[in-house]
Structure formats: C-alpha cells, structure tokens
N, C-alpha and C positions, 0 to 999 in steps of 0.2 A: 554666269547668273543661275543660281538656283532656283530652278522648276518641278512645281508639284503639278503631273498628272493624276485628277481626280474622276474614279467612275464607278459609277454605282453595280453595276456587272462588268466582268472584266472575260466578257467572252470571247468570238471565235468570229464577230459580223465587221462590217467597214468601218464603224466608230475605232473599233480594237484596231484593226492594221493600221490607222491614218495615227493615233499613237503611236502605236510601234515605231513608224517609218521616220517620227520627230524624234524619237527617242535616238535611232541609227543615224540619224543623219545630223543632228544637231549637239547629241551627245558626245562622249568621249570616243565614240569609233567613227564619227564624223567630222564634224568642223572643230566640235571642239567646244563650243560660243555656249552649250547648255549643261549642268550638272544634274541628270535628271533622277527623280524619285516620283511614287507613284504610292496609290491608295485608291482602295478600292472595299464594296460591301461585300459583293459575291464572289468568290473566286472563281477563275475560269482559266483559260488558255494562255492568256494575256499574262497572267503572273507568272506562269511557268516562259513565258518567251522571255518577259523581262528581266525576270532573277536569272537566267543564262547569260544574258547581257551583263549582268554584275550591277543591276540598278534598285538600288533599296528598296523594299514595296514593305506594304503594311495595310493589316484588314482593321477598316475602321466602317463600322457599323450606321448607316445610314436609314432612318424609317420612315423621314417623311420630309419631303421641304422645307417646315420651321421646324426641324428638329434642332433644338437647343443644345443639348446634350451632345450630337456630335456637329456640332458645333463650335462649342469648347474643346471636344478634343482634337478636332482640327486645327484649330487655333496655337493647341500645344502641342502638337506634331509639327506644324510648321517653324513654333521658336525652335522645338526639339534639332529640325536637321535642320533651322536658320533659311529659312524656305523664302524667298525672295517674290514667288508671284505664281497663284495656283491658275492651273489650264482644266476648263469644267467644259463637259460636252454634253450633259443632259441638266433639265432644268431643275433636280431635284437637289443634285450635288453644287448645282451655281447659288443657287437661294443659299444653300448651309454656307457655299464658301463665303459668300457677303455678307450672314451672320458671323461668320469667323472672325471678319474686320471688328466687329465689335471688341474682340479680346484679344486681336492681333493686329495694333492700328498701321505695323510695318505692311505687312504681306499686301500684295494687287491680285485683281482677278481678272482672267480673260476668259469669255465663254463661245467656244467654237456651235453654233448650230447647225447641226447636223440633218435636218427638218424641213419641212415647209406643212407649218401646221399650225392651225386658227384654234388659240386659246380660248377660254371660256372667260365669261365677263368678269369673275371672279380674282381670277390668273391675270387678266389684261390688266385691272387695279395693282394688284401684287406687284408686276412689271414695273409701273411706275412710280410706287412708292421704295421699290428697291434702285430701280436706275440711277437717281444718284450716289448708290455706292460700286455702280459697274464701273471698270475702266475701260473695258477695251470686249469689242464684239467682234467676230467670226461670222461670217454665212460665205458658205462654200458655194455658192449660187446666188445669182439677180433675184431672181424671185425667195429666194431666205432671206436677202436683205429687204426687201420688198413686207416680207411679213413680219419681220423683226419687228419692224417698224409701226406696224400695223398693231402688233400684240402689245403697244407702248412702253418699246426702249427708243433713246436717243438718236436719233439719226446719222449724228456724228460722230458717234464710237463705232457707228459697226463699218467693217469694209470686208469687201469679197474676196480673197481668198478660193481658189478653187482649188480640191483634190490631186494629189500630184503622184507617178508613178516611178518605181526607178525600171526604166528602160532596157539596161543589161540583166534587169533580173528574167526578163521574157522575150529575149533575143532565140535562135532556132530555127529549125526547121521541122517538116509534118517528120522526119524521119527520129527526132528526136523523141514521138508521142508511139508510145506501147497501148493507148486505148482502145482503136480499131482493132488491134488482133486482140485484145481482154474480151469485147465485146460481140467479135464476128461480124465487125463490116467491113464491107469490101474497100479498098483504098479508091476506087471510081466514083463510090456512091455520095453524092451531097450530104454535108454532116450541116447540122443548126443544133446550135447548144444554147442551153437558156442555166441558170443557175441563180439561184434564189430559194431562200424557205417556202416552205409550202404554208402561204397566208393568204387572206382575204384580198390585201391590196397588191398584190402580184401578180393578179390576172392570168393566173395558170388555166383559170376555166375557160374561161376566153381564147386563150393563145389553143388551146386541145381544140376547141371547134375552127380558129382560125387552120389549124394543122389540116381537120376534115374537108373545107375549105377547098384549102388548096391542091390535094390529092384531084379535084376537079378541073385545074387549071394547067395544071403541068403534066407532062410524061416522064419527064427528068426524076429516077428514082432518087429520094432523101429519105431521113434519119434526122428527127428530133431528140437531141437527145435532153433530159432535165436530169440537173442535178441538186443537190440539196434534200433539208428534211422537214418535219415542220407538221401542223395539227392537220391538212387537207391534202397528205399527200395519198392519203389511202382512197378521197374520195375523187381524188383526181384519178387514181388509178380509174375508178370505177366508171370514171366518163370515158374513158378512154376504152373500155369494156361496151359500153352501152355503145357507141359511135362505131366500134366494129374498127378500130383503129391499134394492131395489133404492134408486137416487139419489134417488128423489122422498121416500123416507123415510128414507134414513140418509145424511148426506151429510159427507164429511171433506175439511174445508179446508186444514188443514197448520196447521205453528204463526202465532199470530197476535200481532201488536202491538197491537191495534185494538181490543182489548177494548170498551172503553165503544160501539164500532159492531158489534159482536157481541151487549152486552146488549142494546141497544136495540132491536135485530130481532126478539129472541127475548120466549116471552112466561113461559115460565119454567126456574129454572136448574137439572140434574141434577148432584147429585155419588154417585159408586159407589165411591166409595173406603174403604179398609180401615183404612188407616191415618192419616188428616188427624189434627193434631192443633187447631188452628185455623186454618181454611184462607181466607185471603186472599181468593181466588177467590168462593169463598159469600158472604161478608161482601160485597165490591165488586157482585158482583150484584144482591143485596138492596137495597144504596144508590142501586145504576141503575133499582130499581123493579119487578124480577122477584120471584117469592115464590121459595122454593126446596124443592125433594123430595132429602133428605139422607139417608145410611143413617143409623143407629143405633148409629153407632162411634166409641169414642174421645174427641176433643174435641166431635166434631157436635153433642152433648144441650146443649152449653155456649153454641150460637146459638141455638137453637131448639128447643121439644119439639112444638110443635103449632101449627094457625091463629092462636092467636091473637101468634103470634112473626113468623110471616111461611112459613108450611108446613108440612112435614112430613116423620115421621123414618121413613126406610124398609126392612124387612130386610134385611143386607147376603147376595149372595150368593143371592137367593130372586127369581129371573124373576115368577113369578105374586104373589108379596107384593107385590112391587115395580110388580109392572102396573096392581093394583088399586090402590093409592095414588095413582097417576097419574091415576086416572077422573075423578075429582072436576075435578081441573083444565080437562080439557079439556071436559067436560060441565056444569060447573056455574059460569055464570058471575056467580053471588054470588059464590060461593068461591072465587073466582082474584080477583076484584080485594079481597076483604075480607082474602087471603094478601099481596097485591102492597103494600097503605096499610099491615098491620100488621108487614110487611119493614119498608119502608124508617122506621114508629117504633122498630122495634124496633134498627133500627142508631144512630138519631142519638142515641135515650139510653145505648145500652151501649157501643157498638164507633167513636165518633169517633175520627180521630187524634188530636185535640188531647190528651184524656183517656190514650192509648194514652201517647201523650212525654211528657206531665207524671207522669205515674202512674211511667214509667220514670227521668223524672230523679228524682225520689224515692228509686228504689233506689239509684241513682248515688250522691246523695249518703249516703244510709244505709251505703254502700261506702268512700265514701271517710273519713266520718269514723269508721269502726270504731277 
C-alpha cells in the first residue's frame, strides 16, 4: 500500500514523531506493509529524517484549508506517485486532501486528530459537509473521539488508536546519562523533569508556583529540570527569580534532542499541560523507567489513573494541590519504586509501538477497502 503522509509543518514535535514512527515500523525498514511518501508545506527536522530513511519527499504549498490549488497539486502528486491513501494530521491538510478527491477519485483519506479542541460554528458546519468524503479517522484518546463527534464528524468512522513508543529505544540505566554531570546535580538529589515548549497551554507558570509550594512541604533536596524553548521561556525565568527559586532548584536547559539522556538522569517526569491529547513525551518517559505526575486533563487519564499504572493525576492550575501530589515521590522510596515498575509495565502492555503501527494499518485497510 502506498501511503502519502501529509503535514503542513514538518518540525520536531509529537506529531512529527508519530509520522516518523509509522514510517519506520510500517515501511521498508519495518514490516514492509506500507511504501511511505511524504509531502509538506514548511520544511523542518522531519524532512531530513525521512529523507535519510529513503522516503520520497515533496514540498507542497498549502495556504489555507480551502486551497483548491493545493488540492489539485496534491491530486496530481498522488497520481505521479500512485498513492492509495493520504494520512493527514491537521485540519488544514485534511480538508485539502478531501478536496483533492474531486480530482483523483482513487485516493482515500485517513485523518488522525492529535488534539482535543472545540471547533467554531463555521468549522463544525464545514466538517459536516466534508464528512461524507472522509474515509476513516483516528483519535489518539477517548476524549479526542468525543470531541471529533461534537465537531461534526461521523462516530462510525472514528477509531481510538493510542500513541505508541519503541520500548528498546528507552532501555538503559542511570549510568547511561551524562546530564547530572553536565548540570552539576549530585547523584543523591531528587530530579524532576518537564520537557515541553514554553507556551500558555503548557502550564509552566503554575508548575513553578507548585515548586515554590513544594519547598515548604518537604526537606528532601530536589531540582526541577525544564527542557524546551518558546515564547514564554523568559517570563518563566523571571517568575523563578521573583519567587526566589535559584538554579539549584529550577534549571532551564533549552531545547534538547537527547531525551533518553534526560530521562535517565531524572527520578520523575512531570506534565503540567492543559491540552495534551496523548503525549508522546509522557509515554516515552514511562518507557524509560520514570513514574509520571501528570495533569488530570484531556487524554492524560487514558495513560494512567493512579500508582497501579505508574504515577498520579494532578489538578491543573492548582499549585498547592500539585505540590501535595508530588510529596510521596520524594519522601516514600517504596511508592517511587512501585510507580516506576508499574510505569514500565503499563507502557509495555498498552503503548508499544508495534501495537500502534498494526492498529493504524488496520485503519488504512478499512479506508482502502471502503
């Protein structure tokens, strides 16, 4: 089956890792069930990675979701590459792919929704109008499926397929990491890691206030390591200064590609986000042996509901409640160990990349056979 993966921006976030993983596991380097191709509007790191894997790539300008010129160009590209199915990941590309079916009736379209966002009235109406052209849809979490239905898409076309990770990629021990030595953090100091872009929906402001509250609840020395970049990085640093949190307590390390190095140095992974659908970073951290303390928001409860699955759910935008939820990880070694073991077990049973790939391929088959 020839599949064209279509993205507006081929950058470095979770959606890009999702596409790269599918290409790796379904393409020639994996099961060989798919012959992958890739088209994009704005180039980024994903283009380089896919080209290194031998995937044909093509830049395709896409200026809006109703870009008929882009739809015609996409239909022509599908004809040139003899594409059976287009796999889209954002609404703009999905609309363009559905419009491309006017010009190339062979192609089928699958859309994976990576977010839980309410569409405005105009978009809900256009969703309903285009719904008859949609072959299949994937939601990465149950809340995402509910939102797709509320946004005007047919329930019988939507299947929940959780994100997955390569377990072997995250194996190893603390000795594999150089981060503590790099940052001057003692081996006996408790390290919490949060890796996400500095944007409003990621909750860094209340997370920093939670750290301040945590100082008053425990005598265990700890450091929060914040990885990432973004427009709110400097305001977050300023908040740390305002609250008197020095670099021993909060360390900013910028955008990093060496996530395994970061995970292996940490004792706990934290997610403070408002809008996660099903975060790759959370699952990857758990696969690397980290328990997780994550917000009780959006798709996070699909990952875990309590210690028996590897961590805890925390109240969003509640510094005091978050701080209280973190205390057991610092002060109860048995609790920390149990969460760590359950996190690895949870990922192995429910979020292994082979399961994601094969479940997705079954969606492809349903779409093509429609």
